[in-house]
C-alpha positions in Angstrom: -49.3 -20.5 0.6 -50.0 -17.9 -2.1 -49.2 -14.4 -1.1 -51.0 -11.9 -3.2 -49.8 -8.3 -3.6 -52.6 -5.8 -3.1 -51.1 -3.7 -5.9 -51.1 -6.6 -8.2 -54.7 -7.5 -7.2 -55.9 -4.0 -7.9 -54.1 -4.0 -11.3 -55.6 -7.4 -12.3 -59.1 -6.3 -11.2 -58.8 -3.1 -13.1 -57.6 -4.8 -16.2 -60.4 -7.3 -16.1 -62.8 -4.4 -15.8 -61.4 -2.8 -18.9 -61.6 -6.0 -20.9 -65.3 -6.4 -20.2 -65.8 -7.7 -16.7 -68.4 -6.1 -16.4 -69.0 -15.3 7.2 -70.5 -11.9 7.8 -73.2 -9.6 9.1 -73.6 -7.4 6.0 -76.4 -6.9 3.6 -76.6 -4.7 0.5 -79.4 -2.4 -0.4 -80.5 -0.9 -3.7 -79.0 2.4 -4.8 -80.8 4.7 -4.6 -82.6 3.3 -1.6 -86.1 2.2 -2.4 -89.1 4.2 -1.3 -91.0 2.6 1.6 -93.8 1.7 -0.8 -91.3 -0.5 -2.7 -90.3 -2.6 0.2 -92.1 -5.4 2.0 -92.7 -5.8 5.7 -89.1 -7.1 6.3 -87.6 -4.1 4.6 -86.6 -6.1 1.5 -87.5 -4.9 -2.0 -90.8 -6.2 -3.2 -90.2 -9.5 -4.9 -88.1 -10.8 -2.1 -84.5 -10.8 -3.4 -82.3 -11.4 -0.4 -78.5 -11.0 -0.2 -76.9 -14.3 0.7 -73.1 -13.5 0.3 -70.3 -13.9 -0.1 -69.4 -10.6 1.7 -65.8 -10.9 0.7 -64.6 -7.5 -0.4 -62.6 -4.9 1.4 -61.0 -1.6 0.4 -60.0 1.9 1.6 -61.8 2.9 4.8 -63.0 6.2 6.1 -65.3 7.3 9.0 -67.5 10.4 8.8 -70.4 11.7 10.9 -72.8 9.7 8.8 -71.0 6.4 9.5 -68.6 4.1 7.8 -67.5 4.5 4.1 -65.4 2.0 2.1 -64.0 2.6 -1.3 -63.7 -0.6 -3.3 -60.6 0.1 -5.4 -61.2 -1.7 -8.7 -63.8 -1.9 -10.2 -64.5 1.2 -8.2 -67.5 1.5 -6.0 -68.3 3.4 -2.8 -70.0 1.5 -0.1 -71.8 3.3 2.8 -73.0 2.0 6.1 -74.9 3.9 8.8 -75.0 1.0 11.2 -71.3 0.1 11.7 -71.2 -2.3 8.8 -74.4 -4.3 9.5 -75.8 -3.2 6.1 -74.4 -1.4 3.1 -75.5 0.8 0.2 -73.5 0.9 -3.0 -72.8 4.0 -5.1 -71.3 3.4 -8.5 -71.0 6.8 -10.2 -67.2 6.5 -10.5 -65.5 6.0 -13.8 -65.6 2.2 -14.1 -62.1 1.8 -15.6 -60.4 3.8 -12.9 -58.4 2.0 -10.1 -58.8 4.1 -7.0 -55.6 4.6 -4.9 -56.5 7.2 -2.4 -59.7 8.1 -0.6 -60.8 10.8 1.8 -64.1 11.4 3.6 -64.7 14.8 5.2 -64.9 14.4 9.0 -67.4 17.3 9.3 -69.4 17.2 6.1 -70.4 13.6 5.4 -71.5 14.5 1.8 -68.0 15.5 0.7 -65.5 12.9 -0.4 -62.4 12.8 -2.6 -60.9 9.9 -4.5 -57.7 9.7 -6.6 -56.9 7.0 -9.1 -55.6 6.0 -12.5 -57.1 5.1 -15.8 -55.1 3.0 -18.4 -53.4 5.4 -20.8 -52.8 2.8 -23.5 -49.1 3.5 -23.8 -46.5 1.8 -21.6 -45.2 4.2 -19.0 -48.0 6.7 -19.5 -50.9 7.1 -17.0 -54.0 9.2 -16.8 -54.7 10.3 -13.3 -57.9 11.6 -11.9 -58.9 13.4 -8.8 -62.7 13.0 -8.2 -64.9 14.8 -5.8 -68.5 14.4 -4.6 -70.6 16.8 -2.6 -73.7 14.5 -2.4 -72.1 11.4 -0.7 -71.2 9.6 -3.8 -74.4 9.9 -5.9 -72.5 11.9 -8.5 -68.7 12.6 -9.0 -66.9 15.5 -10.5 -63.5 15.4 -12.1 -61.5 18.0 -10.2 -58.2 17.5 -12.1 -56.6 15.1 -14.6 -52.9 14.3 -14.9 -51.5 12.9 -18.1 -49.0 11.2 -18.7 -47.8 11.4 -15.1 -50.8 9.8 -13.5 -51.9 10.1 -9.8 -50.6 7.4 -7.5 -51.6 8.6 -4.0 -53.3 11.3 -2.1 -52.8 12.9 1.3 -54.9 15.7 3.0 -54.9 17.7 6.1 -57.7 16.8 8.5 -60.2 19.1 6.9 -59.4 18.1 3.3 -58.7 21.6 2.3 -55.0 20.9 1.6 -54.7 18.1 -0.9 -51.5 16.6 -2.1 -51.3 14.2 -5.0 -48.3 12.1 -6.0 -47.4 11.9 -9.7 -44.5 10.3 -11.6 -42.4 13.5 -11.7 -44.1 15.9 -9.4 -46.2 16.5 -6.3 -49.4 18.5 -7.0 -50.7 20.7 -4.2 -54.1 22.4 -3.7 -54.9 24.5 -0.7 -58.6 25.0 -1.6 -59.9 21.4 -1.8 -58.8 20.7 -5.3 -59.8 23.9 -7.2 -56.4 25.5 -7.8 -53.1 23.7 -8.0 -49.3 24.2 -7.6 -47.1 21.5 -9.1 -43.7 20.9 -7.4 -41.3 19.4 -10.0 -39.3 16.3 -9.2 -35.8 16.8 -7.8 -35.7 13.3 -6.3 -34.4 10.3 -8.3 -36.5 8.2 -10.6 -35.6 6.0 -13.6 -37.5 4.3 -16.4 -41.1 3.3 -15.8 -40.7 3.1 -12.0 -44.0 4.3 -10.5 -45.0 4.8 -6.8 -47.8 2.2 -7.1 -49.2 1.1 -3.8 -50.6 2.6 -0.6 -48.9 4.5 2.2 -46.3 6.2 -0.1 -47.4 9.7 0.8 -48.5 11.5 4.0 -49.1 15.1 5.0 -47.8 16.2 8.4 -48.4 19.9 9.2 -47.2 21.8 6.1 -44.8 19.1 4.9 -45.5 16.2 2.5 -43.5 13.1 3.2 -43.2 10.4 0.5 -41.1 7.4 -0.4 -39.3 7.3 -3.7 -38.8 4.4 -6.1 -36.1 2.9 -8.3 -33.1 3.6 -8.3 -33.3 5.1 -4.7 -35.8 3.8 -2.2 -35.7 6.6 0.4 -37.9 9.0 2.3 -38.2 12.5 1.0 -40.2 15.6 2.0 -41.5 18.6 0.3 -41.4 21.4 3.0 -44.0 24.1 3.1 -46.4 22.7 0.5 -48.9 25.4 1.0 -46.3 28.2 0.6 -45.1 30.0 -2.5 -41.7 28.2 -2.6 -42.0 24.6 -1.4 -38.7 22.7 -1.4 -37.8 19.0 -1.6 -35.2 17.4 0.6 -34.0 14.0 1.5 -35.1 12.9 4.9 -33.9 9.3 5.3 -31.8 6.9 3.3 -30.7 3.5 4.7 -29.0 0.3 3.5 -32.3 -1.3 2.9 -35.3 -0.2 0.8 -37.6 2.3 2.4 -41.1 1.2 1.4 -44.1 2.8 3.2 -44.5 5.7 5.6 -46.9 6.6 8.4 -47.2 9.2 11.1 -49.4 10.3 13.9 -48.2 13.9 13.6 -45.4 13.4 16.2 -43.8 10.1 15.4 -42.8 8.7 12.0 -42.3 5.1 10.9 -41.1 3.6 7.7 -40.9 0.0 6.5 -37.5 -1.2 5.5 -37.7 -4.8 4.3 -38.3 -6.9 7.4 -37.8 -3.9 9.7 -39.9 -1.0 11.0 -37.8 2.2 11.6 -39.1 5.1 13.7 -38.2 8.7 14.4 -39.5 11.1 17.0 -37.6 14.2 15.8 -39.0 14.8 12.3 -36.6 12.3 10.7 -33.3 13.5 12.0 -32.5 10.3 13.9 -34.0 6.8 13.5 -34.1 3.6 15.5 -35.2 0.0 14.6 -38.6 -0.5 16.3 -39.4 -3.9 15.0 -37.8 -6.7 13.1 -39.9 -9.6 11.8 -38.8 -12.8 13.6 -39.1 -14.8 10.3 -37.5 -12.2 8.1 -40.7 -11.5 6.3 -41.2 -8.0 4.8 -43.2 -5.6 7.0 -45.9 -3.5 5.4 -49.0 -1.4 6.0 -47.8 0.7 9.1 -50.8 2.5 10.7 -51.4 4.6 13.7 -55.0 3.8 14.8 -56.6 4.5 18.2 -53.3 5.5 19.8 -51.7 2.2 18.8 -49.0 1.5 16.2 -49.6 -1.4 13.8 -47.5 -3.1 11.2 -48.1 -6.4 9.4 -46.8 -9.2 7.2 -49.1 -11.2 4.9 -49.9 -13.5 7.9 -49.5 -11.6 11.1 -50.3 -8.2 12.6 -47.9 -6.6 15.2 -49.4 -4.0 17.6 -47.6 -1.7 20.0 -49.2 0.5 22.7 -46.0 2.2 23.8 -44.6 3.7 20.6 -42.8 0.6 19.4 -40.9 -0.5 22.5 -42.9 -3.7 23.0 -45.1 -5.6 20.6 -47.9 -8.2 20.5 -48.5 -10.4 17.6 -51.8 -11.8 16.3 -52.8 -13.5 13.0 -54.3 -11.4 10.2 -58.0 -12.0 9.7 -57.4 -13.8 6.4 -54.1 -15.8 6.3 -51.9 -15.0 3.3 -53.8 -11.8 2.4 -52.3 -9.3 4.8 -53.8 -5.9 5.5 -54.8 -3.2 3.0 -56.2 -0.5 5.4 -57.2 0.1 9.0 -59.6 2.6 10.7 -61.2 3.2 14.1 -64.9 3.3 14.6 -65.5 5.6 17.5 -67.5 4.5 20.5 -71.2 5.2 20.6 -73.8 4.5 23.4 -73.8 0.7 23.8 -71.0 0.2 21.4 -67.3 0.4 22.2 -64.6 1.9 19.9 -63.8 -0.8 17.3 -60.7 -1.2 15.2 -61.5 -2.2 11.6 -59.0 -4.2 9.4 -59.5 -4.3 5.7 -58.2 -6.9 3.2 -59.1 -5.9 -0.3 -60.1 -9.4 -1.5 -61.2 -10.9 1.8 -63.4 -8.2 3.4 -63.5 -5.9 6.4 -63.1 -7.3 9.9 -63.9 -5.9 13.3 -61.2 -6.7 15.8 -62.9 -8.1 18.9 -59.7 -8.7 20.8 -59.9 -11.9 22.8 -63.1 -12.8 21.0 -61.4 -12.7 17.6 -62.4 -11.1 14.4 -65.9 -10.5 13.1 -66.3 -10.2 9.4 -68.3 -7.3 8.1 -67.0 -7.2 4.5 -69.2 -5.8 1.8 -70.9 -7.9 -0.9 -68.9 -6.4 -3.7 -67.8 -9.6 -5.4 -68.5 -10.3 -9.1 -70.1 -13.7 -9.3 -69.1 -14.8 -12.8 -70.5 -18.3 -12.5 -72.9 -19.9 -10.1 -74.0 -23.6 -9.7 -75.8 -25.8 -7.1 -74.4 -29.2 -6.2 -75.5 -32.2 -4.3 -79.0 -33.4 -3.4 -82.0 -32.4 -1.3 -80.4 -33.6 1.9 -77.0 -31.9 1.3 -77.0 -29.2 -1.3 -74.3 -26.5 -1.8 -74.0 -23.3 -3.8 -70.7 -22.8 -5.5 -69.7 -19.4 -7.0 -66.8 -18.3 -9.2 -65.6 -14.8 -8.3 -62.9 -12.8 -10.1 -60.0 -14.6 -8.5 -61.6 -17.0 -6.0 -64.0 -19.8 -5.6 -66.7 -19.7 -2.8 -69.1 -22.3 -1.5 -71.7 -22.5 1.1 -74.5 -24.9 2.2 -77.5 -23.9 0.3 -79.2 -21.2 2.4 -82.7 -22.3 3.3 -85.2 -20.5 5.5 -84.2 -17.2 7.0 -80.9 -15.7 5.8 -78.7 -15.0 8.8 -75.1 -13.7 9.3 -74.0 -17.3 9.4 -75.4 -18.1 6.0 -73.5 -15.2 4.5 -70.2 -16.6 5.6 -69.1 -18.5 2.5 -66.0 -20.7 2.5 -63.2 -19.5 0.2 -59.9 -21.0 -0.7 -57.2 -18.4 0.0 -54.3 -20.7 0.6 -54.4 -23.3 -2.2 -54.2 -21.3 -5.5 -55.6 -18.5 -7.5 -59.0 -19.5 -9.0 -58.7 -16.9 -11.8 -61.2 -16.5 -14.7 -62.9 -19.7 -13.4 -65.9 -21.3 -15.0 -68.1 -24.0 -13.4 -70.3 -26.9 -14.7 -72.4 -29.6 -13.1 -74.0 -32.4 -14.9 -77.6 -33.2 -13.8 -76.6 -36.8 -14.2 -74.0 -36.5 -11.4 -75.1 -33.5 -9.4 -72.6 -34.1 -6.5 -69.6 -33.2 -8.7 -68.6 -29.7 -9.7 -66.1 -29.1 -12.5 -64.0 -26.0 -12.7 -61.7 -24.7 -15.4 -59.4 -21.9 -14.2 -56.5 -19.9 -15.5 -53.0 -20.8 -14.5 -50.8 -18.1 -15.8 -50.9 -18.5 -19.6 -52.3 -22.0 -19.3 -55.4 -23.6 -17.7 -56.2 -26.2 -15.1 -59.3 -28.4 -14.8 -60.4 -29.1 -11.2 -63.0 -31.4 -9.7 -64.9 -31.2 -6.4 -67.0 -34.0 -5.1 -68.0 -32.3 -1.9 -69.9 -29.1 -3.0 -66.8 -27.0 -3.6 -65.3 -27.5 -0.2 -62.2 -29.1 -1.7 -60.7 -29.4 -5.2 -58.5 -31.9 -6.9 -56.7 -31.6 -10.3 -58.4 -33.4 -13.2 -56.1 -31.9 -15.8 -53.2 -29.8 -14.9 -51.7 -27.1 -17.0 -53.2 -27.5 -20.4 -52.2 -25.0 -23.0 -54.4 -21.9 -23.5 -56.5 -19.5 -21.6 -59.9 -20.9 -20.5 -63.2 -19.7 -21.9 -65.8 -22.2 -20.7 -66.4 -25.8 -19.6 -69.2 -28.3 -20.0 -70.0 -31.5 -18.0 -72.5 -33.2 -20.4 -76.0 -33.6 -19.0 -76.5 -36.9 -20.8 -73.1 -38.4 -19.8 -71.3 -36.9 -16.8 -68.0 -38.6 -17.9 -67.9 -36.4 -21.0 -66.2 -33.0 -20.5 -65.5 -30.3 -23.0 -63.2 -27.2 -22.4 -62.8 -24.3 -24.7 -59.6 -22.3 -24.7 -57.5 -19.8 -26.6 -53.9 -20.9 -27.2 -51.0 -19.3 -29.0 -51.9 -21.4 -32.0 -55.5 -20.3 -32.0 -58.7 -21.7 -30.5 -58.7 -25.2 -29.2 -61.1 -27.7 -27.6 -60.1 -30.3 -25.0 -62.3 -33.3 -24.5 -62.4 -36.1 -22.0 -64.7 -39.1 -22.2 -63.5 -40.7 -18.9 -64.3 -38.0 -16.3 -61.0 -36.2 -16.7 -58.6 -39.1 -16.5 -57.4 -38.6 -20.1 -57.8 -35.7 -22.5 -57.6 -35.2 -26.2 -57.1 -32.0 -28.1 -59.6 -31.2 -30.8 -58.7 -28.6 -33.5 -61.3 -25.9 -34.1 -61.7 -22.4 -35.4 -64.4 -21.6 -32.9 -63.8 -19.6 -29.8 -66.7 -20.9 -27.8 -67.8 -19.0 -24.7 -71.0 -21.0 -24.1 -71.8 -24.7 -24.3 -74.9 -26.8 -23.8 -75.4 -30.5 -24.1 -78.5 -32.3 -25.3 -79.9 -34.1 -22.1 -81.0 -37.0 -24.3 -78.0 -37.4 -26.7 -74.4 -37.5 -25.3 -73.0 -36.9 -28.8 -74.9 -33.6 -29.4 -73.3 -30.4 -28.1 -74.2 -26.8 -28.8 -71.5 -24.1 -28.8 -71.8 -20.4 -29.1 -69.5 -17.4 -29.6 -69.8 -13.9 -31.1 -69.7 -15.4 -34.6 -72.8 -17.4 -34.0 -74.3 -20.7 -32.9 -72.9 -24.2 -33.9 -73.9 -27.8 -33.3 -71.8 -30.9 -33.0 -73.3 -34.4 -33.4 -70.1 -36.3 -32.7 -69.2 -35.0 -29.3 -67.3 -31.9 -30.4 -65.0 -33.3 -33.2 -66.8 -31.5 -36.0 -69.2 -28.6 -36.0 -72.1 -27.4 -38.2 -72.7 -23.6 -38.2 -76.4 -22.9 -37.4 -76.8 -19.2 -36.9 -74.8 -16.0 -37.4 -76.4 -14.3 -34.4 -73.8 -13.7 -31.6 -74.3 -16.1 -28.7 -73.2 -15.8 -25.1 -75.4 -18.5 -23.5 -77.3 -21.6 -24.6 -79.8 -23.9 -23.0 -81.6 -27.1 -24.1 -84.9 -28.3 -22.6 -84.5 -31.3 -20.4 -88.2 -32.1 -21.0 -87.7 -32.8 -24.7 -90.0 -31.1 -27.2 -87.1 -29.8 -29.4 -86.7 -26.5 -27.4 -83.3 -24.8 -27.7 -82.5 -21.3 -26.5 -79.6 -19.1 -27.6 -78.9 -15.9 -25.8 -76.8 -12.9 -26.9 -78.2 -9.7 -28.1 -81.7 -10.8 -27.0 -83.1 -14.4 -27.1 -83.6 -16.9 -29.9 -85.9 -19.9 -29.6 -86.0 -23.1 -31.6 -88.9 -25.5 -31.1 -87.7 -28.0 -33.7 -84.3 -29.2 -32.3 -82.4 -26.2 -33.7 -83.4 -26.5 -37.3 -84.9 -23.1 -37.2 -84.8 -20.2 -34.7 -87.0 -17.2 -34.2 -86.3 -14.1 -32.1 -88.4 -13.9 -28.9 -86.7 -11.0 -27.3 -84.7 -8.1 -28.8 -81.4 -6.8 -27.6 -78.4 -4.8 -28.7 -75.3 -6.0 -26.7 -74.0 -9.4 -27.8 -73.1 -10.2 -24.1 -76.5 -9.2 -22.8 -78.0 -12.6 -22.0 -75.5 -14.2 -19.5 -77.4 -17.3 -18.6 -80.6 -19.2 -19.6 -82.0 -21.6 -17.1 -85.0 -23.9 -17.0 -87.1 -24.3 -13.8 -86.2 -27.8 -12.6 -89.8 -29.1 -12.4 -92.2 -26.7 -14.2 -91.3 -27.1 -17.9 -93.3 -23.9 -18.8 -91.0 -21.7 -16.8 -87.6 -20.3 -17.9 -85.2 -17.7 -16.5 -82.6 -15.5 -18.1 -80.0 -13.2 -16.7 -79.1 -9.8 -18.2 -75.5 -8.7 -17.7 -76.3 -5.2 -19.0 -78.7 -4.2 -16.3 -81.9 -5.9 -17.1 -81.9 -8.0 -14.0 -83.6 -11.4 -14.2 -86.1 -12.2 -17.0 -88.8 -14.9 -16.8 -91.0 -16.8 -19.2 -94.0 -18.8 -18.1 -95.1 -19.9 -21.6 -92.2 -22.2 -22.7 -90.0 -19.3 -23.5 -92.2 -17.6 -26.1 -92.6 -14.3 -24.2 -90.4 -12.8 -21.5 -90.8 -10.1 -18.9 -88.6 -8.8 -15.9 -89.0 -10.6 -12.6 -90.7 -8.5 -9.9 -88.4 -7.0 -7.2 -85.3 -4.8 -7.4 -81.8 -6.3 -7.3 -79.2 -3.9 -5.8 -77.1 -4.7 -8.9 -79.2 -5.4 -11.9 -76.2 -6.7 -13.9 -76.8 -10.4 -13.6 -73.9 -12.6 -14.6 -75.0 -16.0 -13.4 -78.1 -17.9 -12.3 -78.9 -21.2 -10.7 -81.8 -22.9 -8.8 -82.0 -25.3 -5.9 -82.7 -28.9 -6.8 -86.3 -28.6 -5.4 -87.1 -25.5 -7.4 -87.8 -23.5 -4.3 -85.0 -20.9 -4.7 -83.5 -19.0 -7.5 -80.0 -17.5 -7.1 -78.6 -14.6 -9.1 -74.9 -13.7 -9.2 -74.4 -10.0 -9.9 -71.6 -8.0 -11.5 -70.4 -6.3 -8.2 -72.8 -7.1 -5.4 -72.5 -10.8 -4.7 -75.3 -13.3 -4.8 -79.0 -13.0 -4.1 -81.8 -15.5 -3.4 -85.4 -15.3 -4.5 -87.9 -17.7 -2.9 -90.2 -19.0 -5.7 -92.8 -20.7 -3.6 
């Protein structure tokens, strides 16, 4: 089973964002919320876009008088819920390249929040830290302070948020007025090389003392006493034979994780006892005091004690292999008991129902990089490629319910990282996937709508860029990759049983096959559009316009579309093209899609915020689809086989469905 570090996951997501990445009972709404005149009788934006999932994202939790807040760490987004997680609103005013590592919501003033995080500094060992504040509940953020090159790796506050402590590489920074003025306490504790306190629960504030765990070469618990005074002083609190990892306190009791053990102290760190040792020797992590209970977890189990650590009860984590990233307590309200929430960054937020089990309320913050439908009218599925996971669900028909938003994922088999999908209309029950495997790629096949996957080509050289299952011959597959030797194409003509490597100087990021000619393939990249008439062996350069998506009419008529910075249309089989929509960003048009039955109608997704475009005159003119998407950065599109539903995958708000008729 794959065990994924939260720290690594946050780093990977942040890096993907910098490089251009740009079930459940939850639903997302637009931000800002639409005026009543802009919604229909069901409360949905006019036009009928409905959230269908997957609600798979968790993050850092906080509770305020206005309800529940969750900070998605990277790419950063603030999600707000006033109905205990039944619906969510996204606020995205944070710097997009910042990975958030600390979050605070004022328990009295719901409009005030703080977030601390790091931006890449571009030099190894150097970090640019930011403390961000909002006084309008996330609609706008102000940078309260920057730290360079020492970064900002964690934040602790007093209950009011007036005293703020930020952990840096070589100091602790302390503010006693909510982040306006600062006093830096220089490091007197050990640190070597590039060792950085990355990860949560490294810093807490108890009274006027800040407790924190140090890193290489000494993994110990230290404290800075009297942080709000004129002369704060650092001292060693606890060093043991193992590595002290994380720290938590309820103000009276302290606990620290030490490998597979949890150590506790009730006298401020003078004496310590072993409260818990994992029976299987797994590392313990994420200690929390929530609702008067003490929690600690492995990647697969949660231990809870109601008597200060003397006795323990073990239950599975909500998502096996993913562990816990944060916990919080929703207070009781009339008709609703107090509820413990458990967050897993890449699986969602869950309400602990005790004997009734977990109920997922995760937010729809997933980036849907690719989206396809598979199967036939009687058994059709939607398959989505997220940032590091593949999701699938039976095609949601009729009313969208909490059950239809519960998409299956594959958390225990492998990482599905940088995945791309393709389905040949000639074999609609088979989904092909190319996915990154370290510095290589795998090709996977699913014959059951994404519910299970089998290797079709394992560990080919290069990083994957795109895949094509040819519409005229479903046995023909083409994969574009970037290898140490340069760009490369892999081709199979026997449904993935054997592969050949084709040399090329093209870094194709988009393919399209001619539905009537198995030898003709179109390929596009930022250097332009190319055509092959021999199945990908040789290529003819057609256009210098950058291309990020291609589509060929299945109805004939010589119609070929190329999308990039706008849209190009050919009506003579690609001999000539004319511009039918202007644009500036070469990645703007993410997907071009024909209606399955009405050959006049075409759809296009805009990754730069234009939502979904539509043409009803064979692609000659285009206009935005009616209705507001909560995230207008559309990365992927697909339709149901009967043409009734259009699905849009967004950059950071999951997938949405539009009923066309």
